[in-house]
C-alpha positions as CSV (number, residue, x, y, z in Angstrom):
1,M,2.6,24.5,6.9
2,N,5.9,25.5,8.5
3,T,8.1,28.2,6.7
4,E,10.3,25.6,5.1
5,L,7.4,23.7,3.4
6,K,5.5,27.0,2.5
7,N,8.8,28.3,0.6
8,N,9.4,24.9,-1.0
9,V,5.8,24.7,-2.4
10,L,6.4,28.4,-3.8
11,K,9.8,27.3,-5.3
12,S,8.1,24.4,-7.2
13,L,5.4,26.9,-8.3
14,A,7.9,29.3,-9.7
15,R,9.6,26.5,-11.7
16,L,6.5,24.9,-12.9
17,L,5.1,28.3,-14.1
18,G,8.2,28.6,-16.3
19,E,8.1,25.0,-17.6
20,N,4.4,25.3,-18.4
21,S,4.4,28.8,-19.9
22,S,3.3,27.7,-23.5
23,K,0.5,25.6,-21.9
24,I,-0.8,28.6,-19.9
25,I,-0.6,30.9,-22.9
26,E,-2.6,28.4,-25.1
27,A,-5.2,28.0,-22.5
28,N,-5.4,31.7,-22.3
29,K,-5.8,32.0,-26.0
30,R,-9.0,30.0,-25.6
31,D,-10.3,32.5,-23.1
32,L,-9.3,35.6,-25.3
33,K,-11.1,33.8,-28.4
34,A,-14.4,34.1,-26.5
35,C,-13.7,37.8,-25.4
36,P,-15.4,40.7,-27.1
37,T,-12.5,42.2,-29.2
38,H,-14.2,45.7,-28.7
39,D,-13.7,45.6,-25.0
40,A,-10.1,46.8,-24.4
41,V,-10.3,46.8,-20.6
42,I,-11.7,43.2,-20.3
43,F,-9.2,42.1,-23.0
44,D,-6.2,43.8,-21.1
45,R,-7.2,42.1,-17.8
46,L,-7.7,38.8,-19.3
47,K,-4.6,38.5,-21.5
48,V,-1.8,36.4,-20.3
49,D,1.7,36.5,-22.3
50,A,5.2,35.6,-21.6
51,A,5.7,38.9,-19.9
52,K,2.8,38.5,-17.5
53,I,4.0,35.0,-16.7
54,E,7.5,36.3,-15.9
55,K,5.8,38.8,-13.6
56,M,3.9,36.0,-11.9
57,I,7.2,34.1,-11.3
58,A,8.9,37.3,-10.1
59,S,6.0,37.7,-7.5
60,V,6.4,34.2,-6.4
61,K,10.1,34.6,-5.9
62,N,9.6,38.0,-4.0
63,V,7.1,36.2,-1.6
64,I,9.6,33.4,-0.8
65,E,12.3,36.0,0.1
66,A,9.7,37.7,2.4
67,N,9.8,37.0,6.2
68,D,7.1,34.4,7.4
69,P,4.6,36.6,9.2
70,V,3.1,33.7,11.2
71,G,3.8,33.4,15.0
72,K,4.9,36.9,15.2
73,V,4.7,38.2,19.0
74,I,2.7,41.3,19.1
75,Y,2.6,41.5,22.9
76,S,4.2,39.8,25.7
77,K,3.9,40.1,29.5
78,L,5.1,38.3,32.5
79,R,3.0,38.7,35.5
80,E,4.2,38.8,39.2
81,D,2.6,35.4,39.7
82,G,4.6,33.7,36.7
83,L,1.7,33.7,34.2
84,K,3.2,34.3,30.8
85,I,0.9,35.9,28.4
86,E,1.7,36.4,24.6
87,N,-0.4,37.6,21.7
88,R,0.7,36.1,18.3
89,T,-0.1,36.4,14.7
90,V,-2.0,33.4,13.4
91,P,-3.8,32.4,10.0
92,F,-7.3,33.3,9.6
93,G,-7.9,29.8,8.3
94,T,-9.7,29.5,5.0
95,I,-10.1,32.4,2.6
96,L,-12.5,32.8,-0.2
97,I,-11.7,35.3,-3.0
98,I,-14.1,35.9,-5.9
99,Y,-12.6,37.8,-8.9
100,E,-13.4,38.4,-12.5
101,A,-11.2,38.6,-15.5
102,R,-7.9,38.5,-13.9
103,P,-6.3,35.1,-14.2
104,D,-3.1,36.3,-12.5
105,V,-5.1,36.6,-9.3
106,S,-5.0,32.8,-9.1
107,I,-1.3,33.0,-8.6
108,E,-0.7,36.3,-6.6
109,A,-3.7,35.8,-4.3
110,A,-2.9,32.2,-3.5
111,I,0.7,32.8,-2.8
112,I,0.0,35.6,-0.5
113,A,-2.7,33.3,1.4
114,L,-0.3,30.4,1.6
115,K,2.7,32.5,2.9
116,A,0.3,33.6,5.7
117,G,-0.6,29.9,6.3
118,N,-4.2,30.1,4.9
119,K,-6.0,27.9,2.6
120,I,-7.6,29.6,-0.2
121,L,-10.8,29.0,-2.3
122,L,-10.6,30.5,-5.7
123,K,-13.7,31.6,-7.6
124,G,-12.6,33.2,-10.8
125,G,-14.8,34.6,-13.5
126,K,-16.0,32.5,-16.5
127,E,-14.2,34.8,-19.0
128,A,-10.8,33.2,-17.6
129,R,-12.0,29.8,-17.0
130,S,-9.4,28.0,-19.0
131,T,-6.6,30.0,-17.9
132,N,-7.6,29.5,-14.2
133,L,-8.1,25.9,-14.5
134,C,-4.6,25.6,-16.0
135,L,-3.0,27.7,-13.4
136,V,-4.6,25.8,-10.5
137,Q,-3.5,22.5,-12.1
138,I,0.1,23.9,-11.8
139,W,-0.6,24.9,-8.1
140,Q,-1.7,21.3,-7.3
141,K,1.3,19.8,-8.9
142,A,3.5,22.2,-6.7
143,L,1.7,21.2,-3.7
144,E,2.0,17.5,-4.5
145,E,5.6,17.6,-5.1
146,N,6.3,18.7,-1.7
147,G,3.7,16.4,0.1
148,A,1.4,19.2,1.0
149,D,-2.3,19.2,1.3
150,R,-3.9,19.8,-2.2
151,D,-6.7,21.6,-0.5
152,F,-4.5,24.7,0.3
153,V,-5.3,26.0,-3.1
154,K,-8.6,24.9,-4.4
155,Y,-10.5,26.2,-7.6
156,L,-14.3,26.3,-7.5
157,D,-15.7,25.9,-11.0
158,I,-19.2,26.6,-10.1
159,S,-22.1,28.7,-11.7
160,R,-23.1,32.2,-10.5
161,E,-26.0,30.9,-8.7
162,A,-23.9,28.2,-6.8
163,T,-21.5,31.1,-6.0
164,Q,-24.3,33.1,-4.4
165,R,-25.4,30.1,-2.3
166,L,-21.7,29.7,-1.4
167,I,-21.5,33.3,-0.1
168,Q,-24.6,32.6,2.0
169,G,-23.0,30.0,3.8
170,D,-23.6,26.7,1.7
171,A,-21.2,23.9,0.7
172,E,-17.8,25.2,1.8
173,K,-16.6,26.6,5.2
174,F,-14.4,29.7,5.0
175,D,-13.3,32.3,7.5
176,L,-13.0,35.4,5.4
177,V,-14.2,36.4,2.0
178,I,-12.7,39.0,-0.4
179,P,-14.8,40.0,-3.4
180,R,-12.7,41.6,-6.2
181,G,-15.1,42.9,-8.8
182,G,-17.9,45.4,-9.5
183,E,-20.2,47.1,-7.0
184,T,-23.0,44.6,-7.6
185,L,-20.7,41.7,-6.4
186,I,-19.4,43.7,-3.5
187,D,-22.8,44.7,-2.3
188,F,-24.2,41.1,-2.4
189,V,-21.3,39.8,-0.5
190,L,-21.6,42.6,2.2
191,K,-25.3,41.9,2.4
192,N,-25.1,38.2,2.5
193,A,-21.7,36.8,3.9
194,K,-21.8,35.4,7.4
195,V,-18.0,35.7,7.8
196,P,-15.8,38.9,7.7
197,V,-15.5,40.9,4.3
198,I,-12.4,42.6,3.1
199,V,-13.6,45.1,0.3
200,S,-11.3,45.5,-2.5
201,G,-13.1,48.5,-3.8
202,R,-13.2,50.8,-6.6
203,G,-10.5,53.4,-7.8
204,N,-11.9,56.8,-9.0
205,N,-8.6,58.4,-8.0
206,F,-7.9,62.1,-8.0
207,S,-5.0,64.4,-8.5
208,Y,-4.8,68.0,-7.4
209,L,-2.6,70.7,-9.1
210,D,-1.8,73.2,-6.4
211,S,-1.1,76.8,-7.4
212,E,2.8,76.0,-6.7
213,A,2.8,72.8,-8.9
214,D,5.5,72.1,-11.2
215,F,3.4,71.7,-14.4
216,E,5.8,69.7,-16.3
217,M,6.0,67.2,-13.6
218,A,2.2,67.3,-13.4
219,L,1.7,66.3,-17.0
220,R,4.0,63.5,-16.5
221,I,2.2,62.2,-13.3
222,I,-1.4,62.7,-15.0
223,L,-0.4,60.8,-18.3
224,D,1.4,58.0,-16.4
225,G,-1.9,57.8,-14.3
226,K,-3.8,57.0,-17.4
227,S,-1.2,54.7,-18.9
228,R,-3.2,51.5,-18.2
229,L,-7.0,51.7,-18.3
230,S,-8.3,48.5,-16.6
231,V,-6.4,49.0,-13.2
232,C,-8.0,50.3,-9.9
233,N,-4.9,52.7,-9.4
234,A,-5.6,54.5,-12.7
235,L,-6.3,58.3,-12.5
236,D,-9.8,59.5,-13.4
237,K,-10.0,63.1,-12.0
238,V,-7.8,66.2,-12.2
239,L,-8.5,69.2,-10.1
240,I,-6.6,72.5,-10.8
241,D,-6.1,75.4,-8.5
242,E,-7.5,78.5,-10.1
243,K,-4.5,80.5,-8.9
244,L,-2.0,78.4,-10.9
245,P,0.1,80.8,-13.0
246,D,-0.8,80.9,-16.7
247,L,-4.0,78.8,-15.9
248,G,-5.6,79.1,-19.4
249,E,-2.5,78.1,-21.2
250,K,-1.7,75.2,-18.9
251,I,-5.3,73.8,-19.1
252,D,-5.1,73.9,-22.9
253,R,-1.8,72.0,-22.8
254,L,-3.3,69.4,-20.4
255,V,-6.5,68.8,-22.5
256,D,-4.4,68.6,-25.8
257,A,-1.9,66.2,-24.2
258,L,-4.7,63.8,-23.1
259,H,-6.3,64.1,-26.4
260,D,-3.0,63.0,-27.9
261,K,-3.2,59.9,-25.9
262,S,-6.8,59.2,-27.2
263,I,-8.2,59.9,-23.8
264,E,-11.6,61.8,-23.8
265,V,-11.6,64.8,-21.6
266,F,-14.8,66.1,-19.8
267,G,-14.4,69.6,-18.4
268,D,-16.3,71.9,-16.1
269,A,-17.4,75.4,-17.4
270,S,-14.0,76.8,-16.8
271,V,-12.0,74.2,-18.6
272,H,-14.6,73.8,-21.5
273,Y,-14.3,77.7,-21.9
274,V,-10.6,77.5,-22.5
275,N,-10.7,74.5,-24.5
276,P,-14.0,73.5,-26.0
277,S,-12.9,70.0,-27.2
278,A,-13.2,69.1,-23.5
279,R,-16.8,67.9,-23.2
280,L,-18.9,70.1,-20.9
281,F,-20.6,67.9,-18.1
282,G,-23.1,68.8,-15.4
283,G,-24.5,67.1,-12.3
284,D,-22.7,64.9,-9.7
285,E,-22.9,61.4,-11.3
286,I,-19.6,61.7,-13.3
287,W,-17.8,62.6,-10.1
288,F,-18.7,59.3,-8.5
289,E,-17.8,57.2,-11.5
290,E,-14.7,54.9,-11.8
291,F,-14.2,55.0,-15.5
292,L,-11.9,51.9,-16.4
293,A,-11.8,53.6,-19.8
294,A,-9.9,56.3,-21.7
295,K,-11.8,59.2,-20.0
296,M,-10.7,61.9,-17.7
297,V,-12.4,64.7,-15.7
298,V,-10.6,68.1,-15.5
299,A,-11.9,70.8,-13.4
300,V,-10.9,74.1,-11.7
301,V,-11.2,74.5,-8.0
302,K,-10.7,77.7,-5.8
303,D,-8.1,76.2,-3.3
304,I,-6.7,73.2,-1.6
305,G,-9.7,73.0,0.8
306,E,-12.1,72.7,-2.0
307,A,-10.0,70.0,-3.5
308,I,-9.9,67.9,-0.3
309,D,-13.6,68.3,0.2
310,K,-14.4,67.1,-3.3
311,I,-11.9,64.2,-3.3
312,N,-13.4,63.1,0.2
313,K,-17.0,63.2,-1.2
314,Y,-16.5,61.6,-4.5
315,S,-13.5,59.4,-4.7
316,G,-13.4,55.6,-3.9
317,G,-11.0,56.1,-1.0
318,H,-8.2,54.3,-3.0
319,S,-5.5,56.9,-4.0
320,A,-5.0,60.6,-4.3
321,V,-2.1,62.8,-5.3
322,I,-1.2,66.5,-4.6
323,I,1.4,68.0,-7.1
324,T,3.0,70.9,-5.3
325,E,6.4,72.4,-4.4
326,N,4.9,73.6,-1.1
327,A,5.7,71.0,1.6
328,G,3.2,72.4,4.1
329,K,0.3,72.0,1.6
330,A,1.4,68.4,0.7
331,E,1.3,67.5,4.4
332,Q,-2.1,69.1,5.0
333,F,-3.4,67.2,1.8
334,M,-1.9,64.0,2.8
335,Q,-3.2,64.1,6.5
336,E,-6.9,65.3,5.5
337,I,-7.5,63.1,2.4
338,D,-9.5,59.9,3.4
339,S,-7.8,57.5,1.0
340,A,-5.9,54.2,1.5
341,A,-2.8,55.7,-0.3
342,V,-1.9,59.5,-0.6
343,Y,0.8,61.0,-2.7
344,H,3.0,64.0,-3.0
345,N,4.5,64.5,-6.6
346,A,4.1,60.9,-7.7
347,S,1.7,58.8,-9.7
348,T,-1.1,56.9,-8.2
349,R,-0.1,53.9,-10.4
350,F,2.4,53.0,-7.6
351,T,-0.6,51.8,-5.4
352,D,0.3,48.0,-5.7
353,G,1.5,45.4,-3.5
354,G,4.7,44.6,-5.6
355,E,5.7,48.2,-5.9
356,F,5.0,48.7,-2.3
357,G,7.6,45.9,-1.4
358,L,4.9,43.3,-0.5
359,G,6.0,40.9,-3.2
360,A,2.4,40.8,-4.5
361,E,-1.0,41.5,-3.1
362,I,-4.2,39.7,-2.7
363,A,-6.5,42.8,-2.7
364,I,-6.3,46.7,-2.3
365,S,-8.5,47.4,0.6
366,T,-10.5,50.6,0.6
367,Q,-12.2,49.9,4.0
368,K,-10.7,50.8,7.4
369,L,-11.0,47.3,9.0
370,H,-9.0,45.2,9.2
371,F,-6.3,46.8,7.0
372,R,-6.2,49.5,4.3
373,G,-4.5,49.5,0.9
374,P,-2.5,46.6,-0.6
375,L,-2.8,43.6,1.3
376,G,0.4,41.2,1.6
377,A,0.9,38.0,3.6
378,E,1.5,40.1,6.9
379,H,-2.1,41.5,6.4
380,L,-3.9,38.1,6.0
381,L,-3.6,37.2,9.7
382,T,-5.6,37.5,12.8
383,N,-4.2,37.0,16.3
384,K,-4.4,34.6,19.2
385,W,-3.6,34.7,23.0
386,F,-1.2,32.2,24.3
387,V,-1.0,31.8,28.1
388,F,1.5,29.8,29.8
389,G,1.2,28.9,33.5
390,D,2.1,26.3,36.1
391,G,-1.1,26.0,38.2
392,Q,-2.1,29.6,38.5
393,I,-5.7,30.4,39.4
394,R,-7.5,33.8,39.5
395,N,-8.9,33.6,43.1
């Protein structure tokens, strides 16, 4: 597709989402009816209401406004013999994305793929089947209205077993696979896929309160980090420098503030001693865990060095924040932390394609190849060499 056709399809999609909002919500109600009511995290991911549809439409419009990333010249050289050599961005081809109870991915992932000129195969979880099928019908209509190939957005309504065979190379041809789900899914894809894999990994995000932290600011950042439980940019661990002035009083306030938000607090020996309502924990297992629940670990460290070591050992490599008034320590932390996004005095909840100005995201990569962090259209590309001559030979 050229730029005009891609944008026209997206304009149709934005309009059709608005026109069919009640239909989408009704389909979603069927999915919600089958969702366990006690599982607040799954319910939050699964629910589509008018506000979420408006967010989908806003994402589509943002991607329309973004520059077309295809065909950008990365490198150009004109040799003495007249041979012109260019390296340009080109689409991957076909992308397979496997995701669980997030029907909005059927919109956000596909608009990013389409803007980058890729076809996309959507394999959503059974929890969101009715909603996903409804959204893909809208996609198909948007493509048809503009005379575009319906296969640019295709939904795979297949079983778990068929999905496993698909990943192993059966049935559909694809050039890249993105698993967005639990560690079992990601591990299976990494071991069995025959094409490149972009891992949209776990969160398990950390904050570090330096000895020179503004504590009132820290409270706001930490509580905001837990304002949604079901997202990968949520905050799970808080490390506090033992030299923070009035340490005991501030630990007590933090634990109470988290409890006031119905967040269960797990504390190390120092934190538990100050506030026994923080449940004492031992062992390393909890440090590795991404909670996706109303839980938080609060612990004391001796200095910034210990904080950096602990974060690099246990975090998911997603997001980490230092809260400090010392710019030098902030720079050290941000350079030495091995995460896709590092923050100084701001909430990890900003790690999001929309918030970062990408319009939307297809995933948040926690690996180092081929890109890291929120992936927008400009990151769903590979490259190709274009060589122009008039009869040149090497010898």
